[in-house]
N, C-alpha and C positions, 0 to 999 in steps of 0.2 A: 303566618302558620295557623291552620285550623285547631279548634280545641281538641278534636280526636287525635290529631296527629302529634300534638303536644303532649297529651296523656299517654299515648303509645310511646313516644320517646322517653318518657320519664318512669315508664313501668320497667321494673328491673328484669334482666333475663334471668330465668331459673334454671340452674344445672342440678338434677335430680339423681341421687345415686343410691341403690338398694343395699348399701352396706355401711357399717358403723365408721366414724371418722378414725383416721390415722392409717388407713390401709392405702396401698398402692392406687386404686381407683380414686380415692379421696384425694390423694396428693396429686394426682393428674388432673382431677377435676378443679382444684383450687388453682394450680397453675395455669390451666386453660382459662378459667373465670377471671383471672388477673389480665391475661393477655386480651381476652375479649373486653374487659372493662376499658383498657387503654385504647383499643382498636375502635370501639363502637362508642366511646364517651359515654355510656350508660351503667349504672349499677348491674353487678352481676352477683346473684346469691347462690351458694352451693348448698344444697339440702340433703342432708342424709336422712333416709327413709328405710333403715334396716328392718328385716322381718320377713317371713313367710317366702324365703329364697327369692326375695327382691320383688316379689308380687305386689307389696304395697307401693313401692317406689313406682312400678309400671300402672297401677291403678291411679295413682297421683297424676301422673303424666297424661294418662287416657283421659281423665276428667278435666284437664287444663284447657283454658280458652285456646281455639286453634289461631293463635296469633303469631306463632313462631317464636314466641318468648320462653317457651319451656322445652328443655333438652333432657333426654334420658342418658345416661352414661352407664352401660351394663357390659359385663364381659362376654355375654352371650345375646343374640338377638331376641327380642321379645316375641316368641312364638308359643302358641297354644294349640291344642288338638281341636279340630272342628269335629262335628258330629260324624263326618265321614272318615275320621281317623287321620286325615292328612293334615300336615302342620299349616297354619295360617298365620299372619302377622296380626299381632295384637292392635297395632296402632294405625289401620288402615283409614279410620275416619279422620284421624289428625292429619294424615298426608294428603287428604283431599282438600285441605284449606287453602 
């Protein structure tokens, strides 16, 4: 196994939530995280990033490395208004990886 493949396998998967612990999305994410941990055989971290109407969580995911190891769980799609006024997905750069 190459060093980069070993490092990627050991890197935990991160599930980011834009709300405080204890709510429905948090419980869902922790349940999903446990299932992923068993299925993937790697650590899965659930990170709560409340604030700014989940914008902090979105920005955290947007800045993450495009390695497929960071997941955003949100009750609504990450959409922002473009200069033209039409909705645009915020995570398009991450989806190109």
